[in-house]
TORDRENPA-557114 format. One line per field, with one value per residue (C-alpha): z, x, y. Coordinates in steps of 0.2 Angstrom, whole numbers, plus 5000, padded with zeros to 4 digits. Each point is the difference from the previous one (the first is absolute). Layout:
<recs>
zz <- Z, ...;
xx <- X, ...;
yy <- Y, ...;
</recs>
This chain:
<recs>
zz <- 5000, 4995, 5008, 4990, 5006, 4995, 4989, 5013, 5013, 4988, 4996, 5019, 5005, 4986, 5007, 5018, 5008, 5011, 4996, 4998, 5004, 4998, 5015, 5006, 4991, 4983, 5001, 5009, 4987, 4985, 5008, 5004, 4983, 5007, 4988, 5005, 4990, 5011, 5012, 5014, 4997, 5016, 4998, 5012, 5001, 5012, 4998, 5010, 4995, 4995, 4988, 4992, 4998, 4991, 4988, 4997, 4997, 4987, 4991, 4999, 5015, 5011, 5018, 5009, 5017, 5011, 5017, 5006, 5017, 4991, 4984, 4989, 4984, 4989, 4982, 4984, 4982, 4991, 5005, 5007, 5019, 5010, 5018, 5005, 5017, 5006, 5006, 5019, 5016, 5012, 5018, 5008, 5017, 5000, 4995, 4996, 4981, 4996, 5001, 5015, 4992, 4982, 4994, 4982, 4993, 4985, 5005, 4989, 5012, 5014, 4988, 4996, 5018, 5003, 4988, 5003, 4990, 4991, 4983, 5001, 5004, 4983, 4992, 4981, 4995, 4985, 4992, 5000, 5000, 5015, 5015, 5018, 5011, 5018, 5009, 4988, 4993, 4983, 5007, 5009, 4984, 4990, 5013, 5002, 5019, 5011, 5014, 5011, 4998, 5018, 5016, 4998, 5017, 4994, 4983, 5006, 5016, 4990, 4990, 5004, 4982, 4994, 5006, 4987, 4987, 5003, 4996, 4985, 4992, 5002, 4993, 4985, 4995, 5005, 5011, 5016, 5016, 5009, 5016, 5010, 4992, 5004, 5018, 5001, 4994, 5011, 5015, 4996, 4994, 5014, 4993, 4986, 5013, 5000, 4982, 4993, 4994, 4983, 4997, 5005, 4988, 4986, 5002, 5003, 4984, 4990, 5008, 4995, 4982, 5000, 4985, 4989, 5003, 4990, 4995, 5014, 5002, 5018, 5006, 5011, 5009, 5003, 5007, 5012, 5006, 5004, 5011, 5008, 5003, 5007, 5012, 4992, 4994, 5019, 5002, 4984, 4999, 5017, 4996, 4986, 5010, 5012, 4987, 5000, 5005, 5000, 4991, 4989, 4995, 4990, 4989, 4992, 5005, 4999, 5009, 5016, 5000, 4998, 4986, 4991, 5000, 4994, 4986, 4995, 4996, 4990, 4989, 5000, 4985, 5003, 5001, 5016, 5010, 5016, 5001, 4997, 5015, 5011, 4994, 5015, 5013, 5010, 5003, 5014, 5010, 4999, 5004, 5015, 5006, 4994, 4996, 4982, 4983, 4998, 4992, 4998, 4985, 5009, 5015, 4988, 4990, 5016, 5004, 4982, 5002, 5016, 4992, 4985, 5012, 5010, 4985, 4992, 4983, 4988, 5003, 4984, 5004, 5017, 4994, 4987, 5012, 5013, 4987, 4992, 5017, 5005, 4984, 4996, 5009, 4991, 4991, 5004, 5002, 4983, 5008, 4995, 4987, 4984, 5003, 5016, 4992, 4986, 5013, 5009, 4984, 4997, 5018, 5000, 4981, 5005, 5009, 4989, 4990, 5014, 5011, 4987, 5002, 5019, 4999, 4988, 5010, 5016, 4992, 4993, 5016, 5009, 4992, 4988, 4986, 4984, 4992, 4999, 5016, 4998, 5007, 4987, 4986, 5006, 5002, 4983, 4991, 5009, 4996, 4982, 4999, 5007, 4987, 4986, 5006, 5000, 5017, 5008, 5013, 5004, 5005, 4985, 4989, 5007, 4988, 5013, 5010, 5017, 4995, 4991, 5016, 5010, 4986, 5002, 5019, 5007, 5016, 4996, 5015, 4993, 4982, 5003, 5008, 4986, 4986, 5008, 5003, 4981, 4995, 5010, 4994, 4982, 5002, 5011, 4998, 4981, 5003, 4983, 4998, 4992, 5006, 5001, 5009, 5012, 5004, 5003, 5012, 5009, 5005, 5015, 5007, 4999, 5018, 5002, 5003, 5015;
xx <- 5000, 5007, 4995, 5002, 5015, 5006, 5016, 5010, 4997, 5004, 5017, 5003, 4996, 5012, 5014, 4998, 5011, 4985, 4982, 4989, 4981, 4984, 4988, 4984, 4985, 5007, 5002, 4984, 4990, 5008, 4996, 4982, 4997, 4997, 5003, 5005, 5006, 5015, 5010, 5013, 5013, 5010, 5016, 5011, 5015, 5012, 5012, 5006, 4993, 5018, 5002, 4983, 5005, 5016, 4990, 4986, 5013, 5009, 4984, 4997, 4987, 4999, 5000, 4988, 5001, 5009, 4995, 5013, 4993, 4985, 5009, 4988, 5005, 4990, 5005, 4995, 5002, 4994, 4982, 4999, 5002, 5003, 5003, 5013, 5001, 5013, 4994, 4998, 4991, 4992, 4998, 4986, 4994, 4981, 4991, 5016, 4997, 5019, 5012, 5012, 5012, 5003, 5010, 5006, 4999, 5001, 4985, 4985, 4988, 5006, 4997, 4983, 4995, 5003, 4987, 4981, 4990, 5005, 4993, 5013, 5014, 5002, 5017, 5004, 5018, 5003, 5014, 4993, 4982, 4996, 4989, 5005, 4985, 5007, 4983, 4987, 4995, 4996, 4986, 4993, 5000, 4992, 4986, 4999, 5004, 5010, 5009, 5014, 5018, 5001, 4989, 4987, 5004, 5018, 4997, 4987, 5010, 5015, 4991, 4983, 4999, 4998, 4982, 4997, 5010, 4989, 4984, 5008, 5008, 4984, 4989, 5012, 5004, 4983, 5009, 4992, 5009, 5001, 4990, 5016, 5006, 4984, 5000, 5018, 4996, 4985, 5011, 5013, 4989, 5005, 5018, 4994, 4999, 5019, 5002, 5004, 4983, 5007, 5005, 4982, 4992, 5011, 4993, 4982, 5001, 5006, 4985, 4988, 5006, 5004, 4988, 5011, 5016, 4994, 4983, 4991, 4982, 4996, 5017, 5000, 4985, 5008, 5016, 4989, 4990, 5016, 5006, 4983, 5000, 5018, 4996, 5014, 4987, 4995, 5018, 5003, 4982, 4992, 4988, 4993, 5001, 4987, 4987, 5001, 4983, 4993, 4984, 4992, 4982, 4994, 4990, 5016, 5013, 5004, 5016, 5008, 5011, 5016, 4994, 4992, 5016, 5010, 4987, 5001, 5018, 4995, 4988, 5011, 5011, 5018, 5002, 4990, 5004, 5007, 4985, 4988, 5008, 4998, 4984, 4990, 5014, 4990, 4985, 5007, 5006, 4983, 4990, 5011, 4999, 4983, 4990, 4998, 5009, 4994, 5014, 5012, 5007, 5007, 5006, 5007, 5010, 5009, 5003, 5006, 5013, 5006, 5002, 5009, 5012, 5003, 5004, 5010, 4991, 5004, 4993, 4990, 4993, 4995, 4991, 4991, 4994, 4994, 4991, 4991, 4995, 4993, 4990, 4994, 4983, 4995, 4983, 4999, 4981, 4999, 4992, 5012, 4994, 5009, 5007, 5008, 5008, 5007, 5008, 5006, 5008, 5009, 5006, 5007, 5004, 5017, 4992, 4984, 5005, 5007, 4985, 4989, 5011, 4998, 4982, 4998, 5011, 4990, 4984, 5005, 5007, 4984, 4991, 5012, 4991, 5010, 4987, 5004, 4997, 4985, 5010, 5014, 4987, 4993, 5017, 5006, 4985, 5002, 5019, 4996, 4987, 5013, 5013, 4987, 4995, 5018, 5000, 5016, 5006, 5017, 5006, 5011, 4984, 4992, 4999, 5008, 5017, 5004, 5010, 4985, 4990, 5013, 5000, 4981, 5003, 4997, 5012, 5014, 4994, 4983, 5005, 5001, 4983, 4993, 5007, 4994, 4982, 4999, 5007, 4987, 4986, 5005, 4999, 4984, 4989, 5002, 5012, 5008, 5018, 5002, 5013, 4988, 4987, 5012, 5008, 4983, 4997, 5017, 4994, 4992, 5017, 5006, 4998, 4989, 5008, 4993;
yy <- 5000, 5017, 5016, 5015, 5010, 5017, 5000, 5010, 4987, 4986, 5008, 5004, 4981, 4994, 5011, 4995, 4986, 4996, 4995, 5015, 4997, 5009, 4998, 5006, 5007, 5000, 4981, 4997, 5010, 4991, 4983, 5006, 5007, 5017, 5014, 5017, 5016, 5002, 4990, 5002, 4987, 4995, 4991, 4990, 4989, 4991, 5014, 5016, 5017, 5005, 4985, 5004, 5019, 4995, 4988, 5013, 5015, 4989, 4998, 5019, 5001, 5015, 4996, 5012, 4994, 4987, 4994, 4988, 4997, 4991, 4995, 5010, 5010, 5010, 5000, 5008, 4996, 5016, 5001, 4982, 4999, 4985, 4996, 4986, 4991, 4988, 4984, 5002, 4995, 5013, 4999, 5011, 5004, 4999, 5017, 5009, 4998, 5003, 4985, 5001, 4988, 4996, 4984, 4999, 4982, 4990, 4989, 5005, 4991, 5012, 5015, 4994, 4998, 5019, 5005, 5001, 4988, 4984, 5006, 5014, 4988, 4992, 5003, 5000, 4999, 5011, 4990, 4983, 5004, 4988, 5003, 4998, 4997, 4996, 5003, 4993, 5017, 4993, 4989, 5015, 5010, 4986, 4999, 5019, 4999, 5012, 4992, 5006, 4994, 4995, 5000, 5013, 5008, 5002, 5007, 5013, 5003, 5005, 5014, 5006, 5008, 4982, 5001, 5013, 4991, 4985, 5009, 5010, 4985, 4989, 5013, 5004, 4982, 4992, 4987, 4994, 5000, 4984, 4997, 5000, 5016, 5009, 4994, 5005, 5018, 5001, 4995, 5013, 5014, 5012, 5001, 5011, 5014, 5001, 5003, 5017, 5008, 5005, 4981, 4995, 5013, 4994, 4982, 5007, 5010, 4985, 4990, 5014, 4998, 4981, 4997, 5010, 4989, 4984, 5005, 4991, 5007, 5004, 4997, 5016, 4993, 4983, 5009, 5011, 4985, 4991, 5014, 4999, 4981, 5001, 5015, 5011, 5012, 5004, 5006, 5010, 5008, 4999, 5014, 4989, 4984, 5007, 4998, 4981, 4994, 5017, 4998, 5014, 5003, 4985, 5011, 5006, 4988, 4981, 5001, 5007, 5015, 4991, 4988, 5015, 5009, 4985, 4997, 5019, 4996, 4985, 5011, 5015, 5006, 4998, 5019, 5002, 4984, 5008, 5012, 4986, 4991, 5015, 5008, 4994, 5000, 5012, 4988, 4989, 5015, 5009, 4984, 4997, 5018, 5006, 4985, 5005, 5003, 5018, 5011, 4985, 5008, 5015, 4990, 4987, 5013, 5005, 4982, 4996, 5014, 4993, 4982, 5007, 5010, 4985, 4989, 5014, 5000, 5014, 5017, 4999, 4983, 5006, 5015, 4990, 4987, 5014, 5010, 4985, 4993, 5017, 5002, 4982, 5003, 5016, 4997, 4982, 5002, 5009, 5015, 5013, 5013, 5000, 5018, 4994, 4985, 5012, 5011, 4984, 4994, 5016, 5001, 4982, 4998, 4993, 4986, 4998, 4985, 4990, 5005, 4991, 4985, 5000, 5002, 4986, 4988, 5005, 4997, 4983, 4994, 5003, 4986, 4993, 5010, 5003, 5012, 5018, 5009, 5012, 5015, 4996, 5000, 5017, 5008, 4994, 5007, 5017, 5001, 4995, 5014, 5013, 4995, 5001, 5017, 5005, 5008, 5003, 4988, 5007, 5017, 5002, 4998, 5015, 5015, 5012, 4999, 5005, 5015, 5007, 4999, 5009, 5014, 5001, 5003, 4983, 4998, 4987, 4990, 4998, 4996, 4981, 5000, 5010, 4989, 4984, 5007, 5005, 4983, 4991, 5012, 4997, 4981, 5000, 5016, 5004, 5015, 5002, 4998, 5018, 5012, 5015, 4991, 4992, 5017, 5008, 4985, 5003, 5018, 4992, 4996, 5018, 5008, 5015, 5016, 5009;
</recs>
């Protein structure tokens, strides 16, 4: 069996006086028939970091980083980047997540046992095209199973981030964790609390977009349900976990608050997955403090911000999640007048498209209804009418500028307010976008002289 290998790696392997292996996800994916647009290729060998660097440089590679304490080297051939690791065995103190001792070795089985799951511990020797499978990973790949390379207590105890990696890899690949693996993850779920928040969010974000890795429909929901079943979700998103078992009015909902949130992610467009997960995060807090869900979107926006700050998401992603959470309930009962919706669209145009996506996912998750949400239908029609009428929706589309208002006598501190009011009135009340008409309207912002 020949696994496709980049030419640069072939030449490098031929020049080495030691066997060079590809290991991990690239081998697993090939054996499982999983296709992906891009792959990270990890390589390893029973050789020192210095010996590898010498061989790589001789082949024209650029060494971008060397970590001799772990035997890790980052290497680059043009745009192709790889990470090399020496065969090694690690010793941990439970819960420390960083090896306290590292032993370099020539034993491939020892190297395999320092990894996480057997399906990721299959080695492909580049020169002879042969597989080395010291732990039975090929059988797991064939049966689409995830099991640990050693005792579950040891594997998860060494690095709590493996709890997230289990959910992410199971979701992306469609593999099923073994019963022992799931039990081990559940027994060690509290260890995730010791992991750096940015590393947690990187894995969570990958889970939220797991369906895009290999085209597995609903993979994002599978990953989140694994985090729920192992108890990891309770530690990384305790605000959301409080909604587990918290029922909602049966007239509108078939699921409790937590399940509704997870299903909203299931039905959500990939662009709004984090906001979909957090859109109802205010409900558990309000139910526990006030006995109802009234105003949960406003409370939820504040909690969403706290969650994003804790997980150290990007500022842009946080602002978007907060805004969409705050706005997702507007006109849910379809009772807002068209003029108000037009004003709302103008004020929130930056988020309008994604707000429609959130509203649709929220609607579908209530009763697993894939029909278009009535609110979405209504808003789409109104926005289409606005575009057909040619009404301005952005300040730069107004027929007047701020400097013209100042020349007219509008105080500089009032210019922004005046422009926004004129913009909204053009969109909602039929005020024509004509310079003379707008200037006459702007007179109201000129202070009277006493």
